[in-house]
C-alpha positions as CSV (number, residue, x, y, z in Angstrom):
1,M,193.6,-106.4,-124.9
2,A,190.5,-106.0,-126.4
3,L,187.5,-103.6,-125.5
4,G,184.6,-104.8,-124.3
5,N,186.6,-108.2,-122.6
6,T,185.9,-109.8,-119.9
7,L,188.7,-109.4,-117.1
8,L,189.6,-111.2,-113.9
9,A,191.7,-110.2,-111.7
10,A,193.4,-112.4,-108.6
11,W,195.8,-112.3,-105.9
12,D,197.6,-115.2,-104.7
13,V,199.3,-116.0,-101.0
14,D,202.6,-114.5,-102.7
15,G,201.3,-111.2,-102.9
16,V,201.3,-111.3,-106.8
17,L,198.2,-109.8,-108.9
18,R,197.6,-110.9,-112.4
19,T,194.9,-109.7,-114.6
20,Y,193.4,-112.1,-117.1
21,E,191.4,-111.3,-120.2
22,Y,188.6,-113.4,-121.4
23,G,189.9,-115.3,-124.9
24,S,187.9,-116.5,-127.8
25,D,188.7,-119.5,-127.0
26,G,187.2,-119.6,-123.6
27,K,189.9,-119.6,-121.6
28,F,191.3,-116.4,-119.4
29,V,194.7,-115.7,-120.4
30,Q,196.9,-113.5,-118.6
31,L,197.7,-109.8,-119.6
32,N,200.1,-108.8,-116.9
33,S,201.3,-109.8,-113.3
34,F,202.8,-107.1,-110.5
35,G,204.7,-108.4,-107.7
36,G,204.9,-107.3,-103.5
37,V,200.8,-106.2,-102.7
38,T,201.6,-107.1,-99.2
39,H,198.3,-107.7,-97.2
40,A,199.0,-107.8,-93.1
41,P,195.2,-107.8,-91.3
42,G,195.7,-107.0,-87.7
43,S,195.0,-110.2,-85.5
44,T,192.1,-108.7,-83.5
45,A,190.6,-108.1,-86.8
46,L,191.0,-111.3,-87.6
47,S,188.9,-112.8,-84.2
48,Y,185.8,-111.1,-86.1
49,G,186.6,-113.7,-89.2
50,A,188.0,-111.1,-91.4
51,D,188.6,-111.9,-95.0
52,P,192.7,-113.1,-95.1
53,A,192.8,-111.3,-98.8
54,P,192.7,-107.7,-99.7
55,Y,189.6,-106.4,-101.4
56,L,189.4,-106.0,-105.4
57,Y,187.1,-104.2,-107.4
58,W,186.8,-103.3,-111.1
59,D,186.3,-99.5,-111.3
60,F,186.3,-96.9,-114.6
61,D,185.2,-99.4,-117.6
62,D,187.5,-102.2,-116.5
63,S,190.2,-99.3,-117.1
64,L,191.5,-99.3,-113.2
65,L,191.2,-102.0,-110.6
66,V,190.4,-100.7,-107.0
67,V,192.9,-103.0,-104.8
68,I,192.2,-102.2,-100.8
69,R,194.5,-103.4,-98.8
70,A,196.0,-103.5,-95.2
71,A,199.7,-102.1,-95.7
72,T,200.6,-103.0,-91.7
73,S,198.2,-103.8,-88.6
74,A,196.5,-100.2,-88.0
75,L,196.6,-99.0,-91.7
76,M,194.7,-98.9,-94.4
77,V,195.4,-98.0,-97.9
78,T,194.1,-98.0,-101.1
79,D,195.8,-98.6,-104.7
80,S,194.3,-98.4,-108.3
81,F,196.1,-101.0,-110.8
82,S,196.3,-100.4,-114.4
83,P,196.2,-104.1,-116.4
84,L,197.8,-101.9,-119.4
85,L,200.7,-100.2,-117.6
86,A,200.9,-103.1,-114.6
87,K,201.8,-100.8,-112.0
88,L,200.2,-99.5,-108.4
89,Q,199.2,-96.3,-109.0
90,A,198.5,-93.6,-106.2
91,T,198.6,-95.3,-103.0
92,Q,196.2,-93.6,-100.4
93,T,195.9,-94.3,-96.4
94,I,192.2,-94.7,-95.9
95,L,192.6,-95.5,-92.5
96,N,195.2,-95.4,-89.3
97,Q,193.9,-96.9,-86.7
98,A,194.4,-99.2,-84.9
99,N,193.2,-103.2,-85.3
100,G,191.3,-101.4,-88.2
101,A,193.5,-103.3,-91.1
102,G,190.7,-106.1,-91.4
103,G,187.1,-107.3,-91.3
104,K,185.0,-108.2,-93.8
105,Y,184.9,-106.1,-97.0
106,A,182.3,-104.8,-99.2
107,T,181.7,-101.9,-101.4
108,F,178.6,-100.3,-102.8
109,E,179.1,-98.3,-106.4
110,S,176.6,-96.0,-107.6
111,W,178.1,-94.1,-110.6
112,H,182.0,-94.3,-109.2
113,E,181.0,-93.7,-105.8
114,H,182.1,-96.0,-103.2
115,V,181.8,-96.7,-100.0
116,F,184.5,-99.5,-97.7
117,V,182.8,-101.7,-94.7
118,S,184.7,-103.3,-92.4
119,S,182.7,-105.5,-90.0
120,A,186.0,-105.3,-87.9
121,I,185.7,-102.1,-86.5
122,Q,182.4,-100.9,-87.3
123,F,183.4,-97.8,-89.6
124,A,183.0,-97.1,-93.1
125,I,184.8,-95.0,-95.3
126,P,183.0,-93.1,-98.3
127,F,185.5,-92.4,-101.4
128,R,185.1,-91.7,-104.9
129,V,188.2,-93.0,-107.9
130,L,188.6,-90.7,-110.2
131,A,189.9,-91.2,-113.4
132,D,193.5,-90.8,-113.0
133,G,193.5,-93.5,-110.7
134,T,193.3,-91.5,-107.6
135,R,190.8,-91.7,-104.5
136,Q,188.9,-89.0,-103.4
137,L,188.3,-89.8,-99.9
138,S,185.7,-88.6,-97.0
139,S,187.3,-85.8,-94.9
140,V,187.4,-87.8,-91.3
141,P,186.3,-92.1,-91.4
142,N,183.1,-92.0,-89.2
143,T,184.4,-94.7,-86.8
144,N,181.1,-95.5,-85.2
145,F,178.6,-94.2,-88.0
146,F,176.9,-91.8,-85.7
147,G,176.4,-88.5,-87.5
148,N,177.0,-87.6,-90.7
149,T,180.6,-87.9,-92.8
150,K,180.9,-85.5,-95.4
151,I,183.0,-85.6,-98.6
152,T,186.1,-83.4,-99.1
153,D,184.6,-81.2,-101.9
154,A,181.3,-80.4,-103.6
155,A,181.4,-82.6,-106.4
156,P,178.6,-84.3,-108.1
157,F,177.0,-87.2,-106.2
158,R,174.0,-89.2,-106.8
159,D,171.1,-88.6,-105.0
160,N,169.4,-91.4,-103.1
161,V,172.1,-93.8,-103.2
162,Y,171.7,-96.6,-100.4
163,L,174.0,-99.3,-98.8
164,T,173.3,-101.9,-96.5
165,F,175.8,-103.7,-94.2
166,G,175.5,-106.4,-91.0
167,Y,178.1,-107.3,-88.3
168,P,178.6,-111.1,-88.0
169,D,178.2,-112.9,-84.4
170,G,180.1,-111.3,-81.9
171,M,179.8,-107.5,-83.0
172,P,178.5,-105.1,-80.4
173,N,175.8,-104.5,-83.1
174,P,174.8,-107.5,-85.1
175,A,172.0,-106.4,-86.8
176,M,171.4,-105.1,-90.4
177,N,172.1,-101.0,-91.0
178,F,171.7,-98.5,-93.2
179,I,173.7,-95.9,-95.1
180,E,172.5,-92.6,-97.4
181,W,174.3,-90.4,-99.7
182,T,172.5,-87.5,-99.7
183,G,172.7,-83.4,-100.2
184,G,173.4,-83.7,-104.0
185,S,175.5,-81.8,-105.5
186,T,176.4,-78.7,-103.1
187,D,176.7,-80.9,-99.7
188,P,177.2,-84.6,-100.2
189,R,176.6,-86.4,-96.9
190,M,176.7,-90.2,-95.6
191,V,174.1,-90.3,-93.2
192,F,173.5,-93.4,-91.0
193,N,170.4,-94.4,-89.7
194,N,171.3,-95.8,-86.4
195,T,167.8,-98.0,-85.9
196,P,168.6,-101.3,-87.3
197,I,166.3,-101.8,-90.1
198,F,166.6,-105.9,-90.2
199,G,166.3,-107.3,-86.5
200,L,168.6,-110.5,-87.4
201,R,172.2,-111.6,-87.4
202,A,174.1,-111.0,-90.6
203,S,177.3,-111.6,-91.8
204,L,176.5,-112.1,-95.5
205,M,174.6,-110.5,-98.0
206,S,174.5,-109.3,-101.3
207,H,172.1,-106.5,-103.5
208,S,171.3,-106.0,-107.4
209,Y,173.1,-103.4,-109.2
210,N,170.5,-101.2,-108.5
211,N,170.1,-102.4,-105.1
212,R,166.2,-102.7,-105.6
213,T,166.6,-106.4,-104.3
214,L,168.6,-107.6,-100.7
215,A,169.6,-110.8,-99.3
216,V,170.4,-111.6,-96.4
217,V,171.8,-114.4,-94.5
218,D,170.0,-114.9,-91.2
219,A,172.7,-116.7,-89.3
220,V,170.3,-117.9,-86.5
221,S,167.6,-119.8,-88.3
222,R,170.1,-120.8,-91.4
223,L,167.6,-118.8,-93.9
224,L,168.4,-116.8,-96.9
225,K,166.2,-113.8,-96.8
226,I,164.9,-111.7,-99.7
227,Y,163.8,-108.5,-99.1
228,V,162.8,-105.7,-102.0
229,R,163.3,-102.0,-101.2
230,K,159.9,-99.8,-101.6
231,A,160.4,-96.9,-104.3
232,D,162.7,-94.6,-102.9
233,V,162.8,-94.5,-98.8
234,Y,165.2,-97.0,-97.1
235,N,162.7,-99.5,-96.1
236,F,162.0,-103.0,-97.6
237,D,159.5,-105.3,-98.0
238,F,160.2,-108.4,-96.3
239,L,159.0,-111.0,-99.8
240,H,160.1,-114.5,-98.6
241,D,163.4,-117.3,-97.0
242,L,165.1,-119.9,-99.6
243,P,167.0,-122.4,-97.7
244,L,170.4,-122.4,-97.6
245,P,172.8,-125.6,-98.7
246,V,174.3,-127.8,-96.2
247,G,177.0,-126.3,-94.0
248,V,178.4,-122.9,-92.3
249,P,177.6,-119.6,-95.3
250,K,180.8,-118.4,-96.8
251,K,180.5,-116.6,-100.0
252,I,177.0,-115.1,-101.4
253,T,177.2,-113.0,-104.8
254,M,174.1,-111.2,-107.2
255,C,174.8,-111.1,-110.3
256,R,174.7,-107.9,-111.6
257,D,171.7,-108.2,-113.9
258,N,169.9,-109.0,-110.9
259,K,168.6,-112.2,-112.6
260,M,170.8,-114.6,-110.7
261,M,172.0,-115.3,-107.0
262,A,174.5,-118.0,-105.9
263,I,175.5,-118.6,-102.0
264,S,178.1,-121.1,-101.0
265,C,177.9,-123.3,-98.0
266,L,181.2,-125.5,-96.4
267,D,180.3,-129.0,-95.2
268,G,183.3,-129.9,-93.4
269,T,185.6,-130.0,-96.5
270,T,182.9,-130.2,-99.2
271,W,182.0,-126.8,-100.6
272,N,178.0,-126.3,-101.7
273,T,176.3,-123.9,-104.0
274,N,173.1,-122.7,-104.9
275,I,172.0,-121.3,-107.9
276,Y,168.6,-118.9,-107.6
277,R,167.0,-117.6,-110.5
278,R,164.9,-114.2,-110.3
279,V,161.7,-114.0,-111.7
280,G,159.7,-111.0,-111.0
281,D,160.8,-110.0,-107.8
282,Y,161.4,-113.7,-106.3
283,F,164.4,-115.4,-106.3
284,R,163.6,-120.0,-106.8
285,M,166.2,-122.4,-106.4
286,H,167.8,-123.1,-109.7
287,Q,170.5,-125.3,-109.5
288,E,172.8,-127.4,-107.3
289,L,176.7,-127.4,-107.3
290,T,179.4,-129.0,-105.6
291,G,183.2,-128.5,-105.4
292,I,182.7,-124.5,-105.9
293,G,182.4,-121.5,-103.3
294,S,185.9,-120.5,-101.7
295,L,185.2,-117.6,-103.9
296,L,182.2,-117.0,-105.8
297,E,181.4,-114.3,-109.0
298,F,179.5,-114.1,-111.5
299,S,179.9,-112.3,-115.4
300,I,178.1,-109.3,-114.8
301,D,175.7,-110.9,-117.5
302,G,175.9,-114.1,-115.3
303,V,177.4,-116.0,-118.0
304,L,180.4,-117.4,-116.5
305,L,180.4,-118.7,-112.0
306,I,184.0,-118.3,-111.4
307,D,186.1,-119.3,-108.5
308,C,190.0,-118.9,-108.6
309,A,190.5,-120.4,-105.6
310,L,189.0,-123.9,-106.5
311,K,190.0,-123.4,-110.4
312,K,186.4,-124.0,-110.5
313,C,184.5,-121.8,-113.7
314,Y,180.9,-123.2,-114.7
315,I,179.4,-121.0,-118.1
316,R,175.4,-120.8,-118.6
317,E,174.1,-123.0,-121.8
318,G,171.0,-122.2,-121.6
319,E,169.4,-121.8,-118.5
320,T,171.9,-124.5,-116.7
321,Y,175.6,-124.3,-115.8
322,V,177.5,-126.6,-116.8
323,A,182.0,-127.2,-116.1
324,N,183.6,-125.1,-117.8
325,H,186.7,-125.4,-115.6
326,D,189.5,-125.0,-118.2
327,A,188.9,-121.2,-118.3
328,L,190.8,-121.5,-115.1
329,V,193.8,-123.2,-116.3
330,N,196.2,-120.2,-116.6
331,I,195.1,-119.2,-112.7
332,P,197.8,-120.1,-110.4
333,S,196.4,-122.3,-106.9
334,L,196.1,-120.6,-103.7
335,T,194.7,-118.0,-105.2
336,L,192.7,-115.6,-102.7
337,A,191.2,-113.3,-103.7
338,Q,189.6,-112.0,-107.4
339,A,187.3,-109.8,-109.2
340,V,185.4,-110.4,-112.6
341,S,185.4,-106.9,-114.9
342,Q,182.1,-105.2,-115.7
343,A,182.5,-106.2,-119.3
344,R,179.7,-108.8,-120.2
345,V,180.7,-112.3,-121.8
346,Y,178.2,-112.1,-124.5
347,P,176.9,-108.3,-125.9
348,Y,173.8,-108.7,-123.7
349,G,171.2,-105.7,-123.1
350,F,168.1,-104.9,-121.1
351,S,164.8,-105.4,-121.7
352,Y,161.8,-103.3,-119.8
353,V,157.6,-103.7,-120.3
354,Y,155.5,-100.9,-121.1
355,D,153.1,-100.0,-118.5
356,D,150.0,-100.6,-120.3
357,A,151.6,-103.7,-121.7
358,V,151.8,-105.7,-118.3
359,Q,148.0,-106.0,-117.5
360,R,147.6,-106.8,-121.2
361,L,150.0,-109.6,-120.8
362,A,148.5,-111.1,-118.1
363,Q,145.3,-110.9,-119.2
364,D,146.8,-113.0,-122.6
365,N,145.7,-109.5,-125.3
366,V,148.8,-109.0,-126.6
367,D,148.7,-110.1,-130.0
368,L,151.7,-112.9,-130.3
369,T,151.4,-113.3,-133.9
370,D,151.5,-109.6,-135.1
371,L,154.3,-108.6,-132.9
372,K,157.4,-106.9,-134.5
373,L,161.1,-105.2,-133.5
374,D,161.8,-102.1,-134.5
375,L,165.1,-100.3,-133.9
376,L,165.8,-96.4,-132.7
377,L,168.6,-94.4,-132.2
378,P,170.6,-93.3,-129.4
379,T,168.2,-90.5,-129.3
380,A,165.1,-92.1,-128.4
381,S,164.0,-92.5,-124.8
382,F,162.2,-95.0,-122.1
383,D,159.0,-94.2,-121.5
384,P,157.1,-96.8,-119.8
385,T,153.7,-94.8,-119.8
386,A,153.7,-94.6,-123.6
387,T,150.8,-96.3,-125.5
388,T,151.1,-95.8,-128.8
389,I,154.9,-96.5,-131.3
390,T,154.4,-93.0,-132.7
391,A,155.1,-91.7,-129.2
392,V,158.3,-94.3,-129.0
393,T,159.7,-93.4,-132.6
394,G,159.2,-89.5,-131.7
395,G,157.0,-90.1,-134.9
396,G,159.6,-91.6,-137.0
397,A,162.4,-89.4,-136.0
398,H,164.1,-92.0,-133.6
399,R,163.6,-94.8,-136.1
400,V,167.0,-96.5,-137.6
401,T,166.7,-96.6,-141.6
402,T,170.3,-97.5,-142.4
403,G,171.3,-101.1,-144.0
404,Q,167.8,-101.7,-145.6
405,W,166.2,-102.2,-142.0
406,P,162.4,-102.4,-143.0
407,V,160.5,-99.7,-142.3
408,G,158.4,-100.0,-139.2
409,G,160.5,-103.0,-137.9
410,K,161.1,-106.1,-139.1
411,P,158.5,-109.0,-137.4
412,L,159.1,-111.8,-134.8
413,G,159.5,-115.5,-135.6
414,T,156.9,-117.4,-134.5
415,V,156.0,-116.8,-130.6
416,V,155.3,-119.6,-128.2
417,G,154.1,-119.0,-125.1
418,V,155.3,-121.1,-122.7
419,I,153.9,-122.7,-118.9
420,G,156.7,-123.5,-116.4
421,T,157.0,-126.4,-115.0
422,G,159.3,-127.4,-111.9
423,T,161.4,-124.9,-110.6
424,D,159.8,-122.5,-112.9
425,R,156.2,-123.3,-111.7
426,G,153.9,-120.7,-111.9
427,T,155.9,-118.5,-114.6
428,Y,155.1,-117.6,-118.1
429,A,157.7,-117.5,-121.1
430,L,157.4,-116.1,-124.5
431,D,159.8,-118.1,-126.3
432,V,160.6,-117.2,-130.2
433,D,163.8,-117.5,-132.2
434,P,167.0,-115.4,-133.1
435,L,166.3,-112.7,-135.4
436,T,168.3,-112.2,-138.1
437,W,169.3,-109.5,-141.2
438,V,171.4,-109.0,-143.5
439,V,172.8,-105.5,-143.7
440,L,172.7,-104.2,-147.1
441,D,173.4,-100.4,-148.6
442,S,175.0,-98.8,-145.7
443,N,176.5,-100.0,-141.9
444,L,173.5,-100.4,-139.3
445,T,173.9,-98.0,-136.2
446,A,171.1,-98.9,-133.4
447,R,170.8,-98.3,-129.6
448,Y,167.3,-99.4,-128.7
449,G,164.9,-101.7,-129.7
450,V,161.1,-101.9,-129.5
451,V,158.9,-104.9,-129.6
452,Y,154.9,-104.2,-130.5
453,E,152.1,-105.0,-132.2
454,A,151.9,-104.2,-135.5
455,S,148.1,-104.0,-135.7
456,T,147.2,-101.7,-132.7
457,G,150.8,-100.0,-132.7
458,K,151.0,-100.4,-128.6
459,P,154.3,-100.8,-127.9
460,V,155.3,-104.0,-125.7
461,M,158.7,-104.1,-124.6
462,W,161.4,-101.7,-124.6
463,M,165.2,-103.1,-125.8
464,D,168.1,-101.4,-124.6
465,F,171.6,-102.3,-126.3
466,I,173.6,-101.0,-123.1
467,Q,175.8,-99.0,-126.1
468,T,175.3,-97.7,-129.2
469,R,176.0,-100.9,-131.7
470,T,177.4,-100.9,-135.4
471,I,176.9,-104.2,-137.5
472,A,178.8,-103.4,-141.0
473,K,177.4,-104.0,-144.1
474,N,177.3,-107.4,-146.1
475,R,177.5,-108.5,-142.1
476,E,174.4,-110.6,-140.9
477,M,173.0,-109.3,-137.7
478,I,171.8,-111.4,-135.1
479,I,169.5,-110.9,-132.2
480,N,169.6,-113.5,-129.7
481,F,166.5,-112.7,-127.0
482,R,168.4,-114.5,-124.2
483,D,168.7,-117.8,-125.2
484,S,165.0,-118.0,-127.5
485,E,163.4,-116.6,-124.2
486,L,162.0,-113.0,-124.8
487,L,160.1,-112.6,-121.8
488,K,159.3,-114.4,-118.8
489,F,156.8,-113.3,-115.9
490,V,154.4,-114.6,-113.4
491,K,150.8,-114.2,-114.4
């Protein structure tokens, strides 16, 4: 098991939990297995469309797999599974209530705090997974979401964390609702806003990693509705509708980097899946797939789209997903639940455009022939209001100088502006070939990068490599700007 490799967990109809690692040959290779992971959802809950499988979720840098399951028809428990030790640890009861063991499961994570939601009986349980695998639970599950639910101690919780959820048709409150962490580190609470914020029936929803974007299936009009959260208040702006695939909506997943989204529908015995790509805050139809969608999940960087139930896997080549079903050759048949870890298949990072550069890019006032990339140390930080490269580099204090990296950075290759056509119509992309550098004399260590105009010294784009990267001396460093696409935006 190599640190940082993408992991996959799968639970089958026989109650066997298996973990896999994505290898250099493009296949998931089994790490270990553990049997007897039972799941017994209540029959009453199942009438509301419960998932007949436990909920699996990777936590703590993929060192623990959280398992939420029904031990009996009235007893919900949560376990931690270690892929290294191959055993369940610290089973804890999270709900002991008739017909509570069922429903469609969903969790929302902020740092390492979670909210577990069941659509079967309208309850939510906030809990936190600790490093030793134990769970810190709320004092009393809030059965009907009225009032506040307090965490048992005053350990630090992140402020202003949002979760949206809904109920399928047939439930007492078939509309989107909202809860919020509040109170900071002194009195953390989960607060329920009893007024639905979306007046529609919703049984499927997905949100981006930062909870900025929310996708909701409107079961009445059969449309996928996209919302964007406004600032730090629980208020969402409706942006646009998207058509659904043919059939009954079953699964929806949004890539954690908030660039891709997929939704599947079952039409008789045929699975249809639409993939959408985000441009700005809007999602656009990108690709249609068939034969995938019983389970549906992206890797965190959107490179893989996985369905262990149908043993189908697609991998992104350029911006198109192509079949890579051999990746799941070691997955057993009759898989009912899956979870893809938070590690990236490729070591992608994130990028942000400086405030001043947004307007200049839109008005074609950035000299594309004069762009350079400079590498920065972990001491640097992103300030979107910065207007000079001197401010970004701290007068040079944050610049990388090892590995014979040139002072002031390396010029980018030829940058070409491309106007989008077809599904990309209305977009504008800056394409540039990968940047390479032979590291000499000493190892090169960098945490961030900044693209700027050399002549004006104005920063254009900040790059976050997620973690500090070290390239050994006498090795070639390659920075691939997401398949040669440096930046894409809407003018």
